[in-house]
C-alpha positions in Angstrom: 0.0 0.0 0.0 1.2 3.5 -0.9 0.5 6.1 1.7 1.5 9.8 1.9 1.5 11.9 5.0 -1.9 12.6 6.3 -1.1 16.1 7.5 1.9 17.5 5.7 1.8 17.4 2.0 5.1 19.4 1.9 6.9 16.5 3.6 6.0 13.8 1.1 8.8 11.8 -0.4 8.2 13.1 -4.0 6.7 9.8 -5.3 3.1 10.9 -5.3 2.2 11.9 -8.9 0.0 14.9 -8.1 1.8 16.7 -5.2 -0.5 19.6 -4.9 -3.7 17.6 -4.4 -2.8 14.6 -2.2 -5.0 11.8 -0.9 -3.2 9.6 1.5 -4.0 6.2 -0.1 -3.2 5.3 -3.7 -2.0 2.4 -5.8 0.9 2.8 -8.2 0.4 1.1 -11.5 3.8 1.7 -13.0 5.9 -1.3 -13.8 5.4 -4.2 -16.3 2.5 -3.9 -18.7 1.7 -5.9 -21.9 2.5 -4.0 -25.1 2.2 -4.2 -28.8 2.8 -2.1 -31.9 -0.1 -1.7 -34.3 1.6 -0.5 -37.5 -1.2 -1.8 -39.7 -3.8 -0.3 -37.3 -5.6 -3.6 -37.0 -5.9 -3.8 -33.2 -9.6 -2.7 -33.0 -10.6 -5.3 -35.6 -8.7 -7.9 -33.8 -10.5 -7.0 -30.6 -7.5 -5.9 -28.6 -9.7 -3.2 -26.9 -11.9 -5.9 -25.3 -9.0 -6.9 -23.1 -9.4 -10.7 -23.5 -6.3 -11.0 -25.8 -2.9 -10.8 -24.2 -0.4 -8.6 -26.0 2.8 -10.1 -27.2 5.5 -7.9 -25.6 6.3 -6.4 -22.2 7.1 -2.8 -21.4 8.1 -1.0 -18.2 5.7 1.9 -17.7 6.0 4.9 -17.6 9.0 4.8 -19.9 8.3 5.4 -23.6 9.0 2.5 -26.0 11.7 4.5 -27.7 13.8 4.5 -24.5 16.1 1.7 -23.2 14.4 1.9 -19.8 11.1 0.7 -21.3 12.7 -2.6 -22.2 11.7 -2.0 -25.9 14.2 0.6 -27.1 12.8 0.9 -30.6 13.2 4.5 -32.0 11.6 3.8 -35.4 8.2 5.1 -36.5 5.3 3.4 -34.8 2.2 5.6 -34.9 -0.1 3.3 -32.8 0.8 1.3 -29.7 -1.3 -0.7 -27.3 -1.0 -1.4 -23.5 -2.7 -4.0 -21.4 -2.6 -4.6 -17.6 -4.6 -6.6 -15.1 -5.6 -4.7 -11.9 -6.1 -7.0 -8.9 -8.7 -6.6 -6.1 -5.7 -6.1 -3.8 -4.6 -3.1 -5.8 -8.1 -1.7 -5.6 -8.0 -2.0 -1.9 -4.5 -0.4 -1.8 -6.1 2.6 -3.6 -8.5 3.0 -0.6 -11.7 1.5 -2.0 -14.3 1.4 0.7 -18.0 2.2 1.4 -17.1 5.8 1.9 -14.9 5.9 -1.2 -16.5 3.5 -3.7 -15.4 5.2 -6.9 -12.0 4.2 -8.2 -10.2 6.7 -10.4 -7.7 5.7 -13.0 -5.2 8.5 -13.4 -2.7 9.1 -16.2 0.0 11.7 -15.7 0.6 12.0 -19.5 0.1 9.9 -22.6 1.5 11.1 -26.0 -0.5 12.0 -28.0 -4.1 10.7 -28.2 -5.2 8.0 -25.7 -8.2 5.8 -25.7 -8.9 3.6 -22.6 -11.1 0.6 -22.0 -11.8 -1.4 -18.8 -13.0 -5.0 -19.3 -13.9 -4.0 -22.9 -16.0 -1.0 -21.9 -14.8 2.3 -23.3 -13.9 4.7 -20.5 -13.1 7.6 -22.8 -10.4 9.4 -24.8 -7.9 12.2 -24.2 -5.9 14.3 -26.7 -2.8 16.2 -25.6 0.5 14.5 -24.8 1.7 16.7 -22.0 -1.3 16.9 -19.6 -3.1 14.6 -17.1 -6.5 13.0 -17.4 -8.6 10.5 -15.4 -11.5 8.1 -15.8 -13.8 6.4 -13.3 -13.6 2.7 -13.4 -17.1 1.2 -13.9 -18.6 0.1 -10.6 -19.9 -3.2 -12.1 -16.4 -4.2 -13.0 -15.0 -3.8 -9.5 -15.8 -7.3 -8.4 -13.7 -10.1 -7.0 -11.8 -10.9 -10.1 -9.1 -8.9 -11.9 -10.0 -5.9 -14.0 -8.4 -5.5 -17.4 -7.2 -2.1 -18.5 -6.3 -1.5 -22.2 -4.8 1.7 -23.5 -4.4 2.6 -27.2 -2.1 5.5 -27.9 -1.8 7.2 -31.3 1.1 9.5 -32.0 1.7 10.4 -35.7 5.4 11.3 -36.0 4.8 13.4 -39.1 1.9 15.5 -37.6 3.5 18.8 -36.8 0.3 20.4 -35.7 0.6 18.4 -32.4 2.3 20.3 -29.6 5.5 18.2 -29.5 8.5 20.3 -28.4 11.8 18.7 -29.0 10.4 15.5 -30.6 11.8 15.1 -34.0 9.6 14.6 -37.1 12.5 12.8 -38.8 13.3 9.2 -37.8 16.9 10.1 -36.7 17.5 13.1 -34.3 19.0 16.1 -36.0 20.2 19.6 -34.9 18.2 20.4 -31.7 15.5 17.7 -31.9 15.5 14.3 -30.2 13.8 10.9 -30.4 10.1 10.9 -30.1 8.1 10.0 -27.0 5.1 7.7 -27.8 2.4 6.6 -25.4 2.6 6.5 -21.6 5.5 8.6 -20.2 4.3 9.8 -16.8 2.9 7.8 -13.8 -0.3 5.8 -13.8 -2.1 5.3 -10.6 -5.4 4.4 -8.8 -7.2 6.4 -6.2 -10.5 5.7 -4.5 -12.9 8.7 -4.0 -16.4 9.5 -3.0 -19.0 11.1 -5.3 -18.5 14.6 -3.7 -14.8 15.3 -4.2 -12.2 17.9 -5.0 -10.9 17.7 -8.6 -8.8 20.8 -8.8 -7.4 23.5 -6.5 -5.1 26.5 -6.7 -3.6 28.8 -4.2 -3.0 32.5 -5.0 -1.1 34.4 -2.2 -1.8 38.0 -1.6 1.2 39.1 0.5 0.2 42.7 0.6 -3.2 42.0 2.2 -2.0 39.1 4.4 -4.3 36.6 2.9 -4.4 33.7 0.4 -7.1 32.8 -2.1 -8.2 29.2 -2.5 -9.7 28.3 -5.9 -11.6 25.0 -5.7 -13.3 22.8 -8.2 -15.6 19.9 -7.2 -16.7 16.9 -9.3 -20.1 18.6 -9.8 -22.7 20.8 -8.2 -23.4 19.5 -4.7 -26.8 17.8 -4.5 -26.9 17.7 -0.7 -25.7 20.1 2.0 -21.9 20.0 2.2 -19.3 22.0 4.2 -15.7 22.7 3.6 -13.2 23.0 6.4 -9.9 24.4 5.3 -6.8 24.8 7.5 -3.4 26.3 6.8 -0.5 25.6 9.2 3.2 25.9 9.5 5.3 23.7 11.9 2.2 22.6 13.6 0.9 26.1 14.3 -2.4 27.0 12.7 -2.2 30.2 10.6 -5.7 30.3 9.1 -8.9 28.3 9.0 -12.2 28.6 7.2 -15.6 26.8 7.3 -18.1 27.5 4.5 -21.0 25.8 2.9 -20.4 24.5 -0.6 -23.2 25.3 -3.1 -21.5 25.5 -6.5 -19.1 23.3 -8.6 -16.5 26.0 -8.4 -15.6 28.3 -5.5 -13.1 31.0 -4.6 -12.5 31.7 -0.9 -10.1 34.1 0.9 -8.3 33.0 4.0 -6.9 35.7 6.2 -3.4 35.2 7.7 -3.4 37.4 10.8 0.2 36.8 11.7 1.2 38.3 8.3 -0.3 41.6 9.3 2.9 42.3 11.3 4.8 44.5 8.9 8.1 43.9 10.8 7.7 40.1 10.9 5.7 39.0 7.8 8.8 38.2 5.8 9.6 35.2 8.1 7.1 33.0 6.3 7.7 34.2 2.7 8.9 31.7 0.1 12.1 32.4 -1.8 14.9 30.3 -3.3 17.2 31.0 -0.3 14.3 30.2 2.2 11.7 28.0 0.5 9.1 28.0 3.3 6.0 25.9 2.6 2.7 26.1 4.5 0.7 22.9 4.8 -3.0 22.8 4.0 -5.8 20.4 4.7 -9.2 20.5 3.0 -12.0 18.4 4.4 -15.6 18.1 3.0 -18.3 16.9 5.3 -22.0 16.2 4.9 -24.9 17.3 7.1 -24.2 14.5 9.6 -20.5 15.5 9.9 -19.3 12.5 8.0 -16.1 13.2 6.0 -16.8 12.6 2.3 -13.4 13.8 1.0 -10.1 14.9 2.5 -7.2 16.2 0.5 -3.8 17.6 1.5 -1.9 20.4 -0.2 0.7 23.1 0.4 1.4 26.6 -0.6 4.1 29.3 -0.6 3.6 32.9 0.3 5.4 35.1 -2.3 4.7 37.8 -4.8 6.0 38.0 -8.3 5.8 41.1 -10.6 7.8 43.4 -12.9 8.1 47.0 -12.1 10.6 49.8 -12.9 12.4 47.6 -15.4 13.2 44.9 -12.8 11.9 41.5 -12.0 10.6 41.5 -8.4 10.3 38.7 -5.9 8.6 39.7 -2.7 8.8 43.4 -3.7 12.6 43.2 -4.0 14.6 43.1 -7.2 15.6 39.5 -8.0 18.4 38.8 -10.4 17.5 35.6 -12.3 20.4 33.1 -12.7 18.7 30.4 -14.7 19.7 27.4 -16.7 18.0 25.7 -19.7 16.6 22.3 -18.8 15.7 19.9 -21.6 14.5 17.2 -19.2 15.9 14.4 -21.3 17.8 11.3 -20.0 19.7 8.9 -22.2 18.0 5.8 -20.6 14.4 7.1 -20.3 14.2 10.1 -22.7 11.5 12.6 -21.7 10.4 10.4 -18.8 12.3 10.8 -15.6 14.3 7.6 -14.6 12.8 7.8 -11.1 11.2 10.1 -8.6 14.6 10.4 -6.9 16.2 11.5 -10.2 13.9 14.5 -10.2 15.0 15.6 -6.8 18.6 15.1 -7.8 18.1 17.3 -10.9 16.8 20.2 -8.8 19.6 19.8 -6.2 22.2 19.7 -9.0 20.9 23.0 -10.5 21.1 24.7 -7.1 24.5 23.2 -6.4 25.8 24.8 -9.6 24.8 28.2 -8.4 21.5 28.8 -10.3 18.4 30.2 -8.6 16.1 29.4 -11.5 15.4 26.9 -14.3 13.7 27.3 -17.6 11.8 24.1 -18.5 12.4 24.2 -22.2 9.8 23.0 -24.8 8.4 20.5 -22.3 5.7 20.3 -19.6 7.6 18.6 -16.8 6.5 15.9 -14.4 4.7 17.6 -11.5 7.0 15.7 -9.1 9.9 17.9 -10.3 7.8 21.0 -9.4 7.4 19.6 -5.9 11.2 19.6 -5.5 11.5 23.1 -7.0 8.9 24.2 -4.4 10.6 22.3 -1.6 14.2 23.0 -2.3 13.8 26.5 -3.6 14.2 27.1 -7.4 12.4 29.6 -9.5 10.7 28.0 -12.5 9.8 29.2 -16.0 7.0 27.0 -17.3 6.8 26.3 -21.0 4.8 24.1 -23.4 6.2 21.8 -26.1 5.4 23.8 -29.3 3.5 22.7 -32.4 5.6 23.5 -35.5 2.9 24.7 -37.9 0.4 27.6 -37.9 -3.1 26.2 -38.7 -6.5 26.1 -37.1 -5.8 22.6 -35.9 -2.5 23.5 -34.3 -4.1 26.5 -32.6 -7.0 24.5 -31.2 -4.6 21.8 -29.9 -2.1 24.2 -28.4 -4.8 26.4 -26.7 -6.5 23.4 -25.1 -3.3 21.9 -23.9 -1.9 25.2 -22.6 -5.1 25.8 -20.6 -4.7 22.4 -19.0 -1.0 23.1 -18.2 -2.0 26.4 -16.4 -4.6 24.6 -14.4 -2.3 21.7 -13.5 0.7 23.8 -12.3 -0.7 27.2 -11.1 -0.6 26.3 -7.4 3.2 25.8 -7.4 4.9 28.7 -5.7 8.2 28.1 -7.5 6.6 28.6 -10.9 7.0 32.4 -11.5 6.8 32.9 -15.3 4.8 31.5 -18.1 6.2 31.0 -21.6 3.5 30.0 -24.2 5.7 30.5 -27.3 9.4 30.0 -27.9 11.4 31.5 -30.7 8.4 31.9 -33.0 8.0 28.1 -33.2 4.6 27.5 -34.9 4.4 31.2 -35.8 7.5 31.5 -38.0 6.1 34.5 -40.0 4.8 36.5 -37.0 6.6 39.7 -38.2 4.7 39.6 -41.5 1.5 37.7 -40.9 -1.0 39.6 -38.8 -2.9 36.4 -38.0 0.1 34.9 -36.3 0.7 38.1 -34.3 -2.9 38.0 -33.2 -2.5 34.4 -32.1 0.5 35.1 -30.0 -1.3 38.2 -28.6 -4.2 36.0 -27.8 -2.1 33.4 -26.0 -0.5 36.2 -23.9 -3.8 37.6 -22.9 -5.4 34.2 -22.4 -2.6 33.3 -20.0 -3.0 36.6 -18.1 -6.8 36.1 -17.9 -6.4 32.6 -16.4 -3.5 33.6 -14.2 -3.0 37.3 -13.6 -0.6 36.6 -10.7 2.5 35.8 -12.9 4.5 37.5 -15.6 4.1 36.1 -19.1 6.6 36.1 -21.9 4.8 36.3 -25.2 7.5 34.8 -27.5 10.8 34.0 -25.8 13.9 34.9 -27.7 12.7 37.4 -30.4 9.6 38.8 -32.2 7.8 39.7 -29.0 4.2 40.8 -29.0 3.0 42.5 -25.8 5.1 40.9 -23.1 5.9 41.3 -19.4 9.6 40.7 -20.1 11.9 41.4 -23.0 13.8 38.1 -23.4 16.7 37.7 -25.9 18.5 34.7 -27.3 22.1 35.6 -28.0 24.8 33.1 -28.8 27.7 35.4 -29.2 30.9 33.4 -28.8 33.0 35.8 -26.8 32.5 37.8 -23.7 33.5 41.0 -25.4 30.9 40.6 -28.2 28.2 39.5 -25.8 28.9 42.3 -23.3 28.8 45.1 -25.9 25.2 44.4 -26.7 24.1 45.0 -23.1 26.6 47.6 -22.0 23.9 50.2 -21.2 20.3 51.1 -21.9 21.2 52.7 -25.2 22.8 49.5 -26.5 19.7 47.5 -25.5 17.4 50.1 -27.1 19.4 49.7 -30.3 18.7 46.0 -30.3 15.0 46.5 -29.5 14.5 49.0 -32.3 16.6 47.0 -34.9 17.6 43.4 -35.7 18.5 41.1 -32.8 21.4 38.8 -32.3 19.8 35.9 -34.3 19.0 38.1 -37.2 15.4 38.4 -36.2 13.5 41.4 -35.0 13.3 41.5 -31.2 9.7 42.9 -31.2 6.8 42.2 -33.5 4.6 44.7 -31.8 6.2 48.1 -31.4 6.1 49.3 -27.9 5.0 45.9 -26.5 8.1 45.6 -24.3 8.9 49.2 -23.5 10.0 49.6 -19.9 9.9 45.9 -19.2 12.8 43.9 -17.6 15.4 42.7 -20.0 16.9 39.2 -19.8 19.2 37.1 -22.0 17.3 33.8 -21.8 19.5 31.8 -24.0 23.3 32.2 -24.4 26.4 30.1 -24.1 25.9 26.6 -25.5 29.7 25.9 -25.3 30.5 22.4 -26.5 33.1 20.5 -24.5 32.8 16.8 -25.1 36.1 15.0 -25.7 35.7 11.7 -27.5 32.0 12.5 -28.4 30.7 11.3 -31.8 31.2 13.5 -34.9 27.6 14.7 -35.0 27.7 16.4 -31.6 27.8 20.2 -31.6 27.6 23.4 -29.7 27.4 27.1 -30.5 31.2 27.3 -29.9 33.7 24.6 -29.1 36.2 24.4 -26.2 39.4 22.4 -26.7 40.2 21.7 -23.0 38.7 22.0 -19.5 40.7 25.3 -19.0 39.4 26.6 -22.3 35.9 25.6 -21.3 36.2 27.4 -18.0 37.6 30.5 -19.6 34.9 30.7 -22.2 32.1 30.1 -19.7 33.5 32.7 -17.2 33.9 35.3 -19.9 30.3 34.9 -21.2 28.6 34.8 -17.8 30.7 37.8 -16.5 29.8 39.8 -19.5 26.1 39.5 -18.7 26.5 39.9 -14.9 28.3 43.2 -15.5 25.5 44.7 -17.5 23.6 47.4 -15.6 20.4 46.9 -17.5 19.8 43.1 -17.4 17.6 41.5 -14.8 18.9 38.0 -15.4 20.1 35.3 -17.7 19.5 31.7 -18.7 22.5 29.6 -19.7 22.2 27.0 -22.5 22.2 24.3 -21.1 22.3 22.1 -18.0 23.2 18.7 -19.6 24.5 17.3 -22.9 21.4 16.1 -24.7 21.8 13.7 -27.6 23.8 15.5 -30.2 23.7 18.8 -28.3 27.0 18.4 -26.4 26.8 21.9 -24.9 25.9 21.2 -21.3 27.5 22.1 -18.1 27.4 18.4 -17.4 27.4 15.3 -19.6 24.2 13.4 -20.3 24.7 11.4 -17.1 24.7 14.6 -15.0 28.5 14.5 -14.3 29.7 18.2 -14.2 32.5 19.0 -16.7 34.2 21.3 -14.2 34.3 21.1 -10.4 30.9 22.1 -9.0 32.5 24.8 -6.9 34.1 26.3 -10.0 30.8 26.4 -11.9 29.0 27.8 -8.9 31.6 30.6 -8.5 31.2 31.5 -12.2 27.4 31.5 -12.1 26.6 32.9 -8.6 29.8 34.5 -7.4 29.0 36.1 -4.1 25.2 36.0 -4.7 24.5 33.2 -2.3 21.7 30.7 -3.1 
């Protein structure tokens, strides 16, 4: 049986797949499943969906079949795959099935790209979107004494560039900056027993100025009987806030006052920041008219404010210089899936050890368990979506739907401080000349601000910005002297803003859209140092020795740190990734220089 803490969600071990909405009993379905390719798309006619036919291969979930960790390791094109697994009555009991929680939910963290799911031959439903979670109720009549057969069909057309896909290559072999594809299940699968009246979504929005926090709550449906919510927030066993209200709607927004935060001389003690990542624990309990608990979930939150003002990026009303690193989230053995929950913790700790206070999750919606550790250990996060590559009504529909799901999934994480819906004009390659593409990027920016007004939004990271809360620039100048000259003073930055940027692209697609906004160089470096690597590896410049690598790295970082106008930077990149051998570490996370040396270059005397 898998159990999480029943009181402190912030103290979980990082294995629970949905760390911001925790129920204390659940059953992990990762591990061995039956598996088959369906290259001729005959599985439905063969009755595979009915679940009575075993599939011929075995795969280790949640690793994609392209990866060695899956036990398959086939990187060729296979547009349709099938999975089959028997769920035992014991696993249903592990999930907490009882008279009070008779409904068993089957949760998927992410399946790329279109998933259809059956239980004992009965269609549960379908989901489209390879980066976001979904769930189905298991049919009550199937939850008997015998095993329950789950079948999943995943369809992922490798040539369909209207799918939000990020770094997944449309060619069979990886080239330039794209990698092997991720097909099918690639994030955890688990069971969880619930009642009919239950929480399905929550979000915390801190209001540091007014010493309160807003709770946004979604229920399974409109209550059909009297229900009450009891919400409690505590820190180190001390209650900070509580609330008791009647639930009457499927969605609610409540404010909880934090009286101790009214002390203007002491309120900072509980604020969340990278150097002091204080988390507050929360418990939500729904009871019926007789006082019987019908649902109980555990969560956590961080008190912090994020904004831009006066040309600076502000954390808790103070200028915060962002020292970020680009994270591809790709492992040689497991590809876009993390090798383990522990690997996600180690990734966050490595980034902090190297002197960074932030990470840009690049062209990927990360596993929520990584966000738990950025919350817990203290690392600012820029959240991004894997882009589609074409501009079409279908690509727009898919991206908007999936982006809205990303915002809903991750908005409660205090470490997540900036949203990036578009990167380097991917999917809008003609934004500077096509008004429709500009309108689309503008719409994504405003949609994001409408759904989450609490965070800055970068409209198009790197160049060709529409309206944007930050002006972010990608600049792969190969020497510190050339890089520093572009950001020597405000006049130099204005010259870039008004002309052609470092990549030969206009920095702004909407004149005036970034005036007065903080300026950051959010991609630079990319120095390759990989002795003995294959001939197809590359970087934006090449170091010939460890000393040369250190000298180049120090010169580039120092050039940006000395600029009086920049509010931060993001170095490309954390790890070597496939043919991109331009990481600070190799693909196995071994640093190419002593950790203390890299930390001194990145952070200097800046502390955590």
